[in-house]
SERO-4910 file (N, C-alpha, C, O; in steps of 0.05 Angstrom, whole numbers):
BEGIN
 pado doro    nc1    nc2    nc3   cac1   cac2   cac3    cc1    cc2    cc3    oc1    oc2    oc3
  Unk    A   2399   2104   3258   2397   2108   3230   2373   2122   3226   2370   2137   3206
  Unk    A   2351   2119   3247   2330   2141   3244   2334   2171   3238   2323   2184   3220
  Unk    A   2354   2181   3258   2368   2207   3258   2383   2211   3239   2387   2235   3234
  Unk    A   2393   2196   3224   2414   2201   3200   2399   2199   3177   2410   2210   3158
  Unk    A   2375   2188   3172   2355   2192   3150   2339   2214   3154   2331   2225   3133
  Unk    A   2330   2229   3183   2320   2249   3187   2337   2275   3175   2327   2295   3165
  Unk    A   2358   2272   3179   2382   2295   3174   2383   2297   3148   2382   2320   3138
  Unk    A   2384   2275   3130   2384   2276   3102   2360   2272   3086   2360   2261   3064
  Unk    A   2334   2285   3100   2313   2279   3084   2308   2252   3067   2301   2250   3044
  Unk    A   2315   2235   3083   2310   2207   3067   2291   2184   3081   2297   2176   3104
  Unk    A   2268   2173   3068   2250   2164   3082   2262   2133   3082   2278   2127   3065
  Unk    A   2254   2117   3099   2257   2087   3107   2230   2075   3103   2209   2085   3110
  Unk    A   2236   2050   3089   2208   2035   3089   2213   2001   3091   2232   1991   3079
  Unk    A   2193   1986   3106   2200   1964   3106   2174   1943   3095   2154   1943   3110
  Unk    A   2172   1929   3075   2144   1914   3064   2147   1886   3074   2170   1876   3072
  Unk    A   2128   1872   3085   2127   1849   3082   2110   1837   3063   2086   1842   3058
  Unk    A   2127   1820   3052   2121   1809   3020   2095   1790   3021   2077   1789   3005
  Unk    A   2098   1773   3049   2074   1756   3049   2050   1768   3059   2029   1758   3053
  Unk    A   2052   1790   3077   2024   1794   3084   2018   1826   3069   1996   1835   3072
  Unk    A   2034   1838   3057   2025   1862   3044   2032   1885   3065   2031   1908   3059
  Unk    A   2039   1876   3091   2042   1901   3108   2058   1916   3097   2075   1907   3081
  Unk    A   2058   1947   3104   2082   1963   3099   2088   1982   3121   2069   1991   3134
  Unk    A   2112   1988   3127   2118   2005   3152   2134   2028   3138   2151   2021   3122
  Unk    A   2130   2052   3142   2145   2075   3136   2158   2089   3158   2146   2087   3180
  Unk    A   2175   2099   3159   2186   2124   3180   2168   2148   3180   2150   2149   3163
  Unk    A   2170   2164   3194   2152   2192   3198   2156   2207   3168   2138   2211   3152
  Unk    A   2183   2212   3166   2190   2221   3138   2176   2212   3114   2171   2228   3095
  Unk    A   2171   2187   3114   2158   2176   3089   2131   2186   3089   2124   2199   3069
  Unk    A   2116   2184   3106   2089   2197   3106   2089   2229   3104   2073   2244   3092
  Unk    A   2110   2235   3117   2109   2272   3108   2116   2276   3085   2108   2297   3075
  Unk    A   2134   2257   3066   2142   2266   3037   2110   2263   3021   2106   2277   3001
  Unk    A   2089   2245   3033   2075   2237   3019   2045   2246   3026   2024   2237   3017
  Unk    A   2051   2272   3049   2031   2283   3052   2007   2271   3073   1986   2282   3079
  Unk    A   2020   2245   3082   1996   2240   3097   2009   2230   3133   2032   2227   3141
  Unk    A   1983   2229   3145   1997   2225   3173   2006   2195   3182   1998   2177   3168
  Unk    A   2020   2190   3199   2033   2166   3208   2011   2151   3209   1989   2157   3218
  Unk    A   2019   2125   3199   2001   2102   3197   1980   2100   3178   1969   2079   3175
  Unk    A   1973   2123   3161   1951   2119   3145   1949   2102   3127   1930   2087   3126
  Unk    A   1975   2101   3106   1988   2080   3089   1997   2055   3107   2016   2055   3123
  Unk    A   1978   2034   3101   1990   2007   3120   1992   1984   3104   1996   1963   3115
  Unk    A   1989   1984   3083   1992   1963   3064   2011   1972   3035   2011   1995   3025
  Unk    A   2024   1952   3027   2040   1960   2998   2025   1967   2975   2030   1983   2957
  Unk    A   2000   1950   2979   1974   1956   2956   1972   1984   2955   1976   1995   2934
  Unk    A   1966   1997   2977   1959   2026   2984   1983   2039   2972   1978   2059   2958
  Unk    A   2006   2034   2975   2026   2054   2968   2029   2047   2938   2039   2065   2926
  Unk    A   2025   2026   2925   2030   2022   2896   2003   2035   2879   2005   2036   2855
  Unk    A   1984   2044   2889   1961   2055   2881   1968   2083   2873   1960   2097   2855
  Unk    A   1988   2088   2896   1997   2118   2885   2019   2133   2865   2022   2157   2859
  Unk    A   2036   2102   2854   2047   2105   2833   2037   2118   2811   2015   2110   2806
  Unk    A   2046   2135   2794   2033   2146   2766   2030   2125   2745   2047   2108   2740
  Unk    A   2005   2128   2732   1997   2103   2717   2019   2104   2692   2018   2084   2678
  Unk    A   2032   2118   2687   2053   2116   2662   2081   2106   2675   2099   2097   2661
  Unk    A   2083   2108   2699   2109   2095   2712   2103   2067   2725   2121   2054   2734
  Unk    A   2078   2057   2725   2075   2033   2739   2089   2007   2724   2100   1989   2737
  Unk    A   2089   2008   2699   2104   1981   2689   2128   1979   2692   2138   1958   2698
  Unk    A   2144   2004   2688   2172   2000   2697   2176   1998   2722   2196   1986   2729
  Unk    A   2158   2009   2743   2161   2005   2774   2158   1972   2777   2174   1961   2792
  Unk    A   2140   1957   2766   2135   1931   2775   2159   1916   2765   2170   1899   2778
  Unk    A   2166   1923   2737   2188   1907   2730   2216   1907   2747   2230   1887   2751
  Unk    A   2220   1933   2756   2241   1935   2777   2241   1918   2798   2261   1907   2805
  Unk    A   2214   1914   2812   2205   1893   2836   2214   1868   2825   2234   1857   2834
  Unk    A   2199   1859   2804   2206   1832   2786   2232   1827   2790   2238   1805   2801
  Unk    A   2250   1842   2784   2285   1840   2775   2289   1832   2806   2289   1809   2813
  Unk    A   2291   1855   2826   2304   1851   2850   2286   1822   2863   2300   1808   2877
  Unk    A   2266   1816   2861   2255   1794   2875   2268   1770   2860   2275   1752   2876
  Unk    A   2274   1763   2833   2280   1741   2823   2317   1740   2827   2331   1721   2821
  Unk    A   2325   1763   2835   2355   1759   2832   2366   1761   2863   2361   1780   2877
  Unk    A   2382   1737   2873   2382   1735   2901   2404   1760   2909   2417   1765   2889
  Unk    A   2412   1776   2928   2427   1794   2933   2434   1818   2919   2452   1833   2924
  Unk    A   2409   1821   2892   2411   1844   2876   2395   1864   2892   2379   1857   2910
  Unk    A   2399   1890   2886   2384   1915   2893   2370   1929   2869   2375   1921   2846
  Unk    A   2353   1949   2873   2344   1966   2850   2343   1994   2854   2336   2003   2876
  Unk    A   2351   2007   2834   2348   2043   2837   2337   2048   2822   2344   2040   2800
  Unk    A   2311   2065   2823   2293   2072   2799   2282   2099   2812   2289   2105   2834
  Unk    A   2268   2112   2801   2252   2136   2806   2231   2140   2787   2232   2132   2764
  Unk    A   2208   2151   2798   2181   2146   2791   2164   2171   2802   2170   2182   2823
  Unk    A   2145   2178   2789   2123   2196   2804   2103   2182   2820   2093   2160   2814
  Unk    A   2097   2197   2844   2076   2187   2863   2059   2207   2870   2065   2230   2869
  Unk    A   2037   2199   2876   2013   2222   2884   2012   2226   2912   2008   2207   2927
  Unk    A   2015   2250   2921   2010   2258   2951   1988   2257   2956   1971   2251   2939
  Unk    A   1983   2263   2980   1952   2262   2989   1933   2284   2975   1911   2278   2967
  Unk    A   1947   2310   2972   1936   2327   2968   1926   2323   2930   1913   2340   2918
  Unk    A   1934   2307   2923   1932   2297   2887   1953   2308   2874   1950   2305   2850
  Unk    A   1974   2322   2880   1995   2331   2863   2017   2307   2865   2020   2291   2884
  Unk    A   2032   2308   2841   2053   2283   2840   2075   2298   2843   2078   2320   2834
  Unk    A   2098   2280   2863   2120   2288   2858   2144   2267   2851   2138   2243   2857
  Unk    A   2164   2271   2841   2182   2255   2834   2201   2241   2855   2215   2258   2868
  Unk    A   2204   2214   2863   2219   2203   2876   2241   2184   2869   2238   2170   2849
  Unk    A   2262   2183   2882   2280   2163   2881   2281   2145   2898   2276   2151   2922
  Unk    A   2287   2115   2891   2288   2094   2914   2308   2073   2907   2310   2062   2885
  Unk    A   2320   2070   2925   2337   2045   2923   2330   2024   2947   2327   2032   2970
  Unk    A   2330   1994   2938   2320   1972   2956   2326   1947   2953   2332   1938   2931
  Unk    A   2326   1932   2973   2332   1903   2969   2316   1881   2981   2297   1888   2996
  Unk    A   2321   1860   2977   2310   1839   2994   2325   1831   3018   2348   1821   3015
  Unk    A   2316   1835   3040   2331   1836   3063   2327   1806   3075   2346   1795   3086
  Unk    A   2306   1792   3073   2305   1766   3082   2282   1751   3066   2262   1762   3056
  Unk    A   2290   1722   3064   2276   1709   3042   2271   1681   3060   2286   1675   3078
  Unk    A   2250   1665   3053   2241   1645   3069   2261   1617   3062   2283   1620   3052
  Unk    A   2253   1593   3068   2265   1569   3061   2271   1560   3033   2291   1547   3027
  Unk    A   2249   1570   3014   2249   1563   2988   2264   1585   2974   2269   1579   2950
  Unk    A   2272   1610   2981   2286   1626   2973   2264   1647   2964   2271   1663   2947
  Unk    A   2242   1649   2972   2221   1669   2963   2227   1695   2983   2233   1693   3007
  Unk    A   2225   1724   2967   2226   1742   2986   2204   1746   3005   2180   1744   3001
  Unk    A   2217   1754   3031   2194   1755   3052   2198   1786   3061   2178   1800   3057
  Unk    A   2216   1797   3068   2218   1827   3077   2240   1844   3054   2262   1837   3047
  Unk    A   2225   1863   3048   2240   1881   3031   2234   1906   3036   2211   1915   3039
  Unk    A   2260   1922   3039   2263   1942   3048   2281   1961   3034   2298   1953   3018
  Unk    A   2279   1984   3040   2295   2008   3025   2294   2034   3035   2286   2039   3058
  Unk    A   2301   2053   3018   2295   2087   3023   2293   2097   3000   2300   2087   2978
  Unk    A   2277   2126   3008   2265   2144   2983   2270   2168   2988   2273   2177   3011
  Unk    A   2272   2183   2963   2272   2212   2974   2260   2229   2947   2255   2221   2925
  Unk    A   2257   2253   2957   2243   2273   2939   2265   2282   2918   2285   2292   2926
  Unk    A   2261   2279   2891   2277   2293   2874   2265   2308   2857   2278   2313   2836
  Unk    A   2241   2317   2861   2224   2335   2844   2239   2361   2831   2237   2368   2807
  Unk    A   2253   2372   2848   2266   2400   2840   2290   2392   2820   2298   2409   2805
  Unk    A   2303   2369   2819   2323   2360   2804   2307   2349   2779   2316   2350   2756
  Unk    A   2286   2341   2785   2278   2335   2757   2262   2356   2741   2258   2354   2717
  Unk    A   2254   2374   2756   2244   2405   2744   2269   2415   2725   2270   2418   2701
  Unk    A   2290   2421   2745   2311   2426   2735   2321   2417   2705   2325   2431   2685
  Unk    A   2323   2389   2707   2324   2368   2684   2313   2379   2660   2324   2383   2639
  Unk    A   2287   2382   2667   2267   2389   2646   2274   2416   2634   2276   2415   2610
  Unk    A   2276   2433   2644   2288   2457   2643   2308   2459   2624   2305   2471   2602
  Unk    A   2331   2447   2630   2356   2444   2617   2351   2428   2588   2361   2436   2567
  Unk    A   2336   2406   2588   2331   2397   2564   2318   2413   2544   2323   2413   2520
  Unk    A   2295   2429   2558   2282   2446   2535   2294   2468   2528   2287   2480   2508
  Unk    A   2314   2475   2545   2334   2501   2535   2355   2487   2518   2358   2501   2498
  Unk    A   2367   2468   2517   2381   2453   2499   2367   2448   2475   2379   2448   2453
  Unk    A   2340   2442   2475   2325   2430   2449   2322   2458   2437   2326   2460   2413
  Unk    A   2316   2480   2449   2308   2512   2439   2330   2516   2426   2327   2519   2402
  Unk    A   2352   2517   2436   2379   2523   2423   2386   2509   2401   2399   2521   2383
  Unk    A   2381   2483   2399   2385   2468   2377   2368   2475   2352   2376   2476   2329
  Unk    A   2346   2479   2363   2323   2483   2343   2328   2514   2331   2328   2519   2307
  Unk    A   2331   2534   2351   2341   2560   2335   2363   2559   2320   2364   2575   2301
  Unk    A   2382   2544   2325   2405   2542   2308   2401   2531   2277   2419   2534   2260
  Unk    A   2379   2520   2272   2376   2509   2254   2354   2529   2238   2349   2522   2215
  Unk    A   2344   2548   2246   2326   2563   2234   2339   2592   2232   2354   2601   2249
  Unk    A   2330   2604   2209   2330   2631   2201   2315   2648   2221   2291   2645   2225
  Unk    A   2333   2667   2235   2318   2684   2257   2298   2705   2241   2278   2712   2253
  Unk    A   2304   2714   2218   2284   2734   2209   2261   2721   2200   2239   2729   2209
  Unk    A   2260   2701   2182   2233   2684   2172   2225   2658   2190   2201   2650   2191
  Unk    A   2240   2648   2200   2228   2626   2222   2230   2600   2203   2220   2580   2213
  Unk    A   2245   2598   2173   2240   2581   2159   2276   2566   2166   2292   2578   2180
  Unk    A   2281   2541   2155   2307   2530   2160   2328   2546   2149   2324   2561   2129
  Unk    A   2349   2543   2160   2372   2557   2147   2389   2532   2133   2380   2509   2128
  Unk    A   2414   2541   2129   2431   2520   2115   2438   2495   2131   2442   2474   2120
  Unk    A   2442   2500   2161   2452   2480   2178   2425   2467   2178   2427   2443   2170
  Unk    A   2399   2476   2185   2379   2466   2191   2370   2442   2163   2357   2421   2167
  Unk    A   2378   2449   2140   2376   2433   2114   2395   2410   2115   2388   2387   2110
  Unk    A   2418   2417   2121   2439   2392   2127   2428   2372   2145   2426   2348   2139
  Unk    A   2418   2383   2171   2410   2365   2182   2388   2342   2178   2390   2318   2182
  Unk    A   2361   2361   2164   2347   2345   2160   2342   2329   2133   2324   2313   2129
  Unk    A   2367   2339   2113   2367   2327   2087   2368   2298   2083   2353   2286   2068
  Unk    A   2387   2287   2098   2391   2256   2101   2368   2241   2099   2364   2224   2082
  Unk    A   2351   2247   2117   2328   2237   2120   2314   2235   2097   2306   2214   2089
  Unk    A   2308   2262   2084   2293   2261   2057   2298   2244   2037   2283   2231   2023
  Unk    A   2335   2244   2037   2346   2227   2012   2338   2205   2014   2330   2193   1994
  Unk    A   2337   2191   2043   2338   2160   2051   2313   2157   2042   2310   2138   2026
  Unk    A   2290   2172   2048   2260   2167   2045   2256   2167   2013   2240   2152   2001
  Unk    A   2270   2181   2004   2266   2189   1971   2274   2161   1960   2256   2150   1946
  Unk    A   2302   2146   1964   2310   2127   1955   2288   2098   1961   2285   2079   1946
  Unk    A   2280   2101   1977   2260   2080   1994   2237   2076   1977   2231   2054   1968
  Unk    A   2225   2098   1973   2199   2102   1957   2200   2106   1924   2181   2108   1909
  Unk    A   2233   2108   1918   2237   2109   1885   2226   2136   1876   2216   2136   1854
  Unk    A   2227   2159   1889   2217   2182   1884   2240   2196   1875   2263   2189   1881
  Unk    A   2233   2220   1857   2254   2236   1852   2260   2262   1867   2241   2268   1882
  Unk    A   2280   2277   1867   2283   2299   1890   2288   2322   1877   2311   2323   1870
  Unk    A   2271   2347   1872   2275   2367   1862   2280   2386   1877   2270   2388   1900
  Unk    A   2299   2406   1864   2310   2437   1876   2296   2460   1865   2297   2467   1841
  Unk    A   2283   2470   1882   2275   2497   1867   2284   2519   1881   2277   2525   1904
  Unk    A   2302   2533   1867   2311   2561   1871   2300   2584   1865   2298   2588   1841
  Unk    A   2291   2600   1880   2278   2628   1874   2294   2656   1885   2308   2657   1905
  Unk    A   2289   2672   1872   2307   2692   1881   2291   2720   1870   2283   2723   1847
  Unk    A   2287   2739   1891   2272   2763   1889   2280   2786   1866   2300   2801   1869
  Unk    A   2262   2788   1843   2277   2807   1821   2279   2831   1838   2261   2837   1854
  Unk    A   2307   2845   1834   2310   2873   1838   2303   2882   1870   2295   2904   1876
  Unk    A   2308   2862   1888   2307   2863   1915   2327   2887   1928   2322   2901   1948
  Unk    A   2349   2890   1914   2370   2903   1922   2356   2937   1924   2361   2954   1942
  Unk    A   2341   2939   1903   2328   2971   1903   2308   2976   1926   2305   2999   1934
  Unk    A   2295   2956   1936   2278   2956   1956   2297   2970   1983   2291   2992   1994
  Unk    A   2318   2953   1988   2333   2962   2008   2353   2983   2011   2364   2992   2031
  Unk    A   2355   2990   1982   2370   3016   1976   2352   3042   1982   2358   3063   1994
  Unk    A   2328   3034   1969   2314   3057   1967   2298   3062   1995   2300   3084   2005
  Unk    A   2283   3041   2007   2268   3043   2035   2277   3035   2055   2265   3040   2076
  Unk    A   2301   3019   2056   2319   3014   2079   2318   2985   2086   2300   2974   2074
  Unk    A   2331   2971   2101   2333   2939   2105   2308   2936   2121   2298   2914   2118
  Unk    A   2294   2952   2139   2267   2946   2154   2244   2934   2133   2230   2914   2135
  Unk    A   2248   2955   2111   2226   2947   2090   2231   2924   2078   2213   2908   2071
  Unk    A   2263   2921   2075   2264   2897   2060   2259   2870   2076   2247   2852   2065
  Unk    A   2266   2867   2099   2260   2846   2120   2234   2842   2122   2225   2819   2124
  Unk    A   2217   2864   2122   2183   2853   2127   2178   2846   2093   2157   2833   2089
  Unk    A   2190   2852   2071   2186   2839   2047   2190   2807   2044   2176   2792   2031
  Unk    A   2214   2801   2059   2226   2772   2065   2207   2754   2078   2201   2732   2071
  Unk    A   2199   2769   2101   2184   2754   2124   2157   2743   2105   2149   2720   2103
  Unk    A   2146   2769   2092   2119   2765   2086   2123   2745   2061   2107   2727   2063
  Unk    A   2136   2744   2044   2143   2730   2025   2146   2698   2030   2134   2680   2019
  Unk    A   2162   2695   2048   2173   2669   2057   2142   2658   2072   2137   2634   2072
  Unk    A   2131   2671   2080   2099   2661   2090   2080   2653   2072   2063   2637   2078
  Unk    A   2084   2666   2047   2065   2663   2022   2076   2638   2010   2061   2622   1998
  Unk    A   2101   2633   2012   2110   2607   1998   2103   2581   2020   2097   2559   2012
  Unk    A   2107   2588   2046   2100   2566   2060   2070   2557   2059   2064   2534   2063
  Unk    A   2056   2573   2053   2025   2573   2045   2021   2552   2024   2004   2535   2028
  Unk    A   2037   2551   1998   2034   2548   1976   2045   2518   1974   2034   2502   1959
  Unk    A   2071   2511   1992   2086   2488   1981   2077   2467   2003   2069   2476   2025
  Unk    A   2079   2442   1999   2072   2416   2016   2082   2415   2046   2103   2425   2052
  Unk    A   2065   2401   2066   2079   2405   2087   2110   2388   2093   2128   2394   2109
  Unk    A   2108   2371   2077   2133   2355   2080   2160   2366   2063   2183   2357   2064
  Unk    A   2151   2387   2049   2178   2399   2027   2191   2412   2050   2179   2419   2070
  Unk    A   2224   2414   2046   2243   2428   2063   2247   2459   2049   2258   2461   2027
  Unk    A   2238   2482   2063   2235   2508   2054   2261   2521   2069   2264   2519   2093
  Unk    A   2277   2534   2053   2306   2543   2066   2305   2570   2058   2297   2578   2036
  Unk    A   2315   2586   2078   2328   2614   2066   2357   2607   2057   2373   2602   2075
  Unk    A   2363   2606   2034   2392   2598   2022   2410   2624   2023   2433   2621   2014
  Unk    A   2405   2647   2031   2419   2669   2031   2405   2693   2022   2392   2692   2001
  Unk    A   2405   2718   2036   2399   2740   2020   2369   2736   2013   2352   2727   2029
  Unk    A   2365   2743   1991   2337   2743   1984   2329   2716   1968   2307   2713   1958
  Unk    A   2349   2697   1968   2352   2668   1957   2334   2647   1970   2343   2640   1991
  Unk    A   2314   2638   1965   2301   2612   1978   2305   2589   1966   2313   2589   1943
  Unk    A   2301   2565   1981   2304   2539   1963   2279   2521   1980   2270   2521   2003
  Unk    A   2274   2508   1959   2251   2486   1961   2259   2457   1959   2262   2452   1935
  Unk    A   2263   2436   1972   2271   2418   1966   2242   2398   1972   2227   2400   1992
  Unk    A   2239   2378   1949   2217   2368   1947   2213   2340   1934   2222   2337   1911
  Unk    A   2200   2318   1947   2203   2288   1935   2184   2289   1911   2164   2274   1912
  Unk    A   2187   2307   1887   2172   2308   1868   2186   2305   1838   2211   2305   1836
  Unk    A   2176   2304   1823   2192   2300   1797   2196   2333   1787   2185   2352   1799
  Unk    A   2214   2335   1763   2218   2364   1751   2196   2373   1742   2188   2395   1749
  Unk    A   2182   2358   1724   2155   2367   1712   2134   2382   1738   2125   2405   1736
  Unk    A   2130   2368   1757   2115   2374   1783   2129   2399   1796   2115   2417   1806
  Unk    A   2151   2400   1796   2167   2423   1809   2165   2451   1793   2164   2473   1803
  Unk    A   2162   2443   1764   2158   2466   1745   2129   2477   1752   2125   2501   1756
  Unk    A   2110   2459   1752   2080   2466   1753   2081   2489   1783   2072   2512   1785
  Unk    A   2093   2474   1803   2094   2488   1836   2106   2517   1829   2097   2538   1836
  Unk    A   2130   2513   1814   2147   2540   1816   2129   2561   1799   2123   2583   1809
  Unk    A   2120   2554   1776   2098   2575   1765   2075   2587   1780   2068   2610   1780
  Unk    A   2063   2564   1795   2041   2575   1815   2053   2593   1829   2045   2617   1828
  Unk    A   2074   2585   1845   2090   2601   1862   2094   2634   1848   2085   2655   1857
  Unk    A   2103   2632   1833   2117   2658   1812   2091   2676   1807   2092   2701   1811
  Unk    A   2068   2660   1799   2038   2678   1797   2026   2687   1821   2013   2708   1820
  Unk    A   2028   2674   1844   2012   2679   1870   2035   2706   1876   2026   2729   1879
  Unk    A   2058   2702   1878   2074   2724   1885   2069   2752   1870   2065   2774   1880
  Unk    A   2071   2747   1840   2065   2769   1824   2032   2781   1828   2025   2803   1819
  Unk    A   2018   2766   1839   1986   2778   1838   1987   2792   1868   1968   2805   1876
  Unk    A   2008   2788   1882   2004   2803   1915   2021   2826   1917   2040   2834   1903
  Unk    A   2010   2836   1938   2034   2861   1948   2043   2851   1977   2029   2840   1995
  Unk    A   2071   2859   1977   2084   2850   2002   2094   2874   2019   2115   2884   2012
  Unk    A   2079   2883   2041   2092   2906   2055   2083   2932   2036   2097   2952   2037
  Unk    A   2062   2931   2019   2062   2948   1999   2078   2949   1973   2072   2968   1959
  Unk    A   2096   2934   1965   2113   2930   1946   2103   2914   1933   2094   2894   1943
  Unk    A   2100   2918   1901   2096   2895   1879   2126   2880   1880   2147   2892   1882
  Unk    A   2121   2853   1878   2147   2836   1883   2143   2812   1858   2121   2802   1853
  Unk    A   2166   2807   1846   2160   2778   1825   2191   2765   1836   2207   2779   1849
  Unk    A   2194   2741   1828   2207   2722   1828   2223   2711   1804   2212   2710   1782
  Unk    A   2243   2704   1808   2252   2687   1781   2257   2660   1795   2257   2661   1820
  Unk    A   2261   2634   1781   2257   2610   1794   2280   2594   1777   2282   2601   1753
  Unk    A   2296   2577   1786   2309   2552   1783   2306   2532   1789   2307   2528   1813
  Unk    A   2301   2506   1770   2299   2484   1782   2316   2463   1774   2326   2467   1752
  Unk    A   2324   2441   1785   2337   2422   1778   2326   2395   1791   2307   2394   1806
  Unk    A   2342   2372   1785   2340   2348   1801   2364   2336   1809   2383   2330   1795
  Unk    A   2361   2331   1837   2385   2326   1856   2387   2287   1849   2374   2268   1858
  Unk    A   2410   2289   1830   2415   2263   1824   2418   2238   1848   2419   2246   1872
  Unk    A   2419   2215   1845   2428   2195   1871   2448   2199   1874   2462   2204   1854
  Unk    A   2460   2197   1902   2485   2203   1910   2502   2226   1902   2526   2227   1908
  Unk    A   2488   2247   1887   2496   2270   1885   2499   2291   1906   2479   2296   1920
  Unk    A   2522   2304   1911   2528   2327   1933   2504   2344   1926   2495   2346   1903
  Unk    A   2491   2360   1953   2473   2377   1941   2485   2404   1933   2471   2420   1921
  Unk    A   2507   2409   1937   2520   2429   1924   2518   2432   1888   2513   2452   1874
  Unk    A   2524   2404   1881   2522   2400   1846   2493   2408   1845   2488   2429   1832
  Unk    A   2474   2396   1855   2447   2397   1844   2442   2430   1848   2426   2440   1832
  Unk    A   2452   2447   1866   2446   2474   1877   2459   2489   1849   2450   2508   1838
  Unk    A   2477   2479   1844   2496   2492   1821   2481   2499   1794   2480   2521   1782
  Unk    A   2467   2469   1787   2446   2470   1765   2424   2486   1766   2417   2499   1747
  Unk    A   2411   2486   1788   2391   2501   1798   2396   2538   1795   2380   2555   1787
  Unk    A   2421   2541   1805   2432   2570   1801   2433   2578   1775   2427   2600   1768
  Unk    A   2442   2558   1759   2450   2565   1725   2421   2566   1716   2418   2579   1695
  Unk    A   2403   2556   1724   2372   2551   1713   2361   2580   1719   2347   2592   1702
  Unk    A   2367   2591   1746   2356   2619   1758   2369   2637   1738   2355   2653   1725
  Unk    A   2395   2634   1734   2408   2656   1716   2394   2658   1690   2389   2680   1680
  Unk    A   2387   2635   1679   2374   2637   1656   2344   2647   1652   2334   2655   1631
  Unk    A   2333   2645   1674   2303   2652   1687   2308   2689   1683   2293   2704   1671
  Unk    A   2333   2696   1698   2333   2724   1703   2348   2733   1673   2351   2757   1671
  Unk    A   2354   2722   1657   2365   2723   1635   2336   2733   1611   2336   2751   1594
  Unk    A   2318   2717   1619   2299   2714   1600   2280   2741   1610   2258   2741   1600
  Unk    A   2286   2757   1624   2268   2781   1630   2258   2781   1662   2243   2799   1671
  Unk    A   2266   2764   1676   2255   2763   1705   2228   2752   1704   2215   2748   1683
  Unk    A   2219   2746   1729   2191   2738   1736   2184   2715   1716   2163   2713   1703
  Unk    A   2204   2700   1718   2200   2669   1700   2212   2647   1713   2227   2650   1732
  Unk    A   2207   2621   1701   2220   2597   1709   2234   2587   1694   2228   2591   1671
  Unk    A   2256   2571   1697   2271   2558   1682   2280   2531   1689   2284   2529   1713
  Unk    A   2284   2511   1675   2294   2485   1683   2325   2482   1673   2330   2493   1652
  Unk    A   2343   2472   1685   2372   2461   1682   2373   2437   1670   2367   2417   1683
  Unk    A   2381   2433   1643   2379   2405   1637   2405   2396   1644   2425   2410   1647
  Unk    A   2402   2367   1648   2424   2355   1668   2445   2348   1653   2465   2338   1665
***
């Protein structure tokens, strides 16, 4: 058995539950960076378990001790002699009990799974990154339509719970096509990035800020229409008073309230009609759509 375990890089241990004595094969000590015989008790071994994993580790032991013929399989971090932590996976069972049924000898095997854990973490980080990037507009870094649809249900639920209104603020850059046509799309992209950053500085942290398409941006906020009107006018004035990549830029804004259980598209249609009215008024203005 010893040769088999050595060939598979699996360590073996036995614990005397009554005396707290612990015996490990050479590979067990090697995995932990200790010389043979340096760890002589289970208490010494247990002190090496990562504090964040200790509660789950103790629970696993308790379960296997209380259930006859049961075994456990768990993984946790453990500190090597040099201070670094590695991940190990272990499986063990009670191999001997006293006349009262209490465990006396506990034995099992463990092996290093640090590399597997690192790969798992890298994969999880990659998946999370891909998921996050799929919800963001690559040019401005704000939410795209997919990101809005992912987050909107939680906002609506919170809105209902708190009894608040949900307002839609749709803004469009006036005559943006002239910038693209005259100075090129790189200049236009620069304006979009800078303007989105200016909007993000003005709105609340909890507001959903979305690139709705082209030079249209959408703000979803748990505020009344009157409050949205104040914010929209402040945004309009802030943008009018700044230069973006060397250009004077203005925006027109349309506002609507998303009704209870109303599809987002319907609220957007009303905000879009309000935006059209703002353009009709001569641009660089704000309009509210009557419900």
